[in-house]
Every structure is written in structure tokens, then in C-alpha cells.
C-alpha positions in Angstrom: 79.1 93.8 111.2 81.3 96.4 112.0 84.9 96.2 111.4 88.1 97.9 113.2 91.2 98.2 111.2 94.8 97.6 112.4 97.0 100.7 111.3 100.5 102.0 112.7 100.1 105.7 114.1 103.1 107.5 112.0 102.8 111.1 113.1 100.7 113.3 115.4 99.6 116.7 114.5 97.6 119.4 116.0 93.9 118.7 117.3 94.4 115.3 117.8 94.8 114.2 114.6 96.9 111.3 113.7 98.3 110.4 110.6 98.1 106.1 110.5 99.4 103.8 108.1 97.5 100.9 107.3 100.2 99.1 105.5 99.9 100.2 102.1 97.8 103.6 102.6 97.9 106.3 104.8 95.3 108.5 106.1 94.7 111.0 109.1 92.4 109.9 111.6 91.0 111.4 115.2 92.8 110.4 118.5 90.2 111.9 120.8 89.7 108.0 122.2 92.9 107.2 122.6 96.5 108.2 124.5 99.3 106.8 121.6 102.3 108.1 120.5 103.9 107.6 116.7 105.2 103.9 116.5 102.1 102.8 118.4 99.2 100.6 116.5 95.8 101.1 116.9 92.4 99.9 116.0 90.7 102.3 113.2 86.8 102.3 113.1 85.2 104.8 110.8 88.2 107.2 111.2 88.5 107.4 114.5 91.4 105.5 116.6 88.9 103.5 118.8 91.7 101.2 120.9 95.2 100.5 121.4 96.8 97.6 120.8 100.2 95.6 120.5 102.6 95.8 117.6 102.3 92.2 117.4 98.6 91.6 117.6 98.3 94.8 114.6 100.9 92.9 112.5 99.3 89.8 112.8 95.6 91.0 112.0 96.7 92.9 109.4 98.6 90.0 107.8 95.2 88.1 108.3 93.2 90.9 106.3 95.9 90.5 103.7 95.0 86.9 103.3 91.6 86.9 103.3 91.7 89.6 100.7 94.4 87.3 98.5 91.4 84.5 98.9 89.1 87.1 97.8 90.7 88.1 94.4 91.5 84.0 93.8 88.0 83.7 93.6 86.6 86.0 91.4 
């Protein structure tokens, strides 16, 4: 199974490289597959932004991931 993670585009650099924020982590990703600007939310898979999504969907999905991670930590 493949998972794409929602992130907010913080900055766009030369060469179609973006700095994205996952909530607790910032990372460089490729923006070749999407047309975005800072403030937009994207789904990131293996270092590529693969789809633009709404801010609401991005924040909601991020919260679901946080809840799943917290539940996994509790079960350890």
C-alpha cells in the first residue's frame, strides 16, 4: 500500500523545488506534477507533490494521521 501525506507549501525555490510543512517537519519536495503557490496544501508521495488538495482536507487528514499515530503509541 502507498500513502501520500498532506503538507502545506511554505516556499517555492528555483528548479521547481518546494519546502513543505507536515505539521512537525519541513522537507524539500519536487513540485513538477502540480501547479501550486505558498499556502496551498498538497499530497506528497516519495518526495513528489502529486496532487493539490483543499486546506480543509489537508488539515483534516493530518489530524486523522495524528490520531492514528497516537493510538499506535498507546498500544505499545
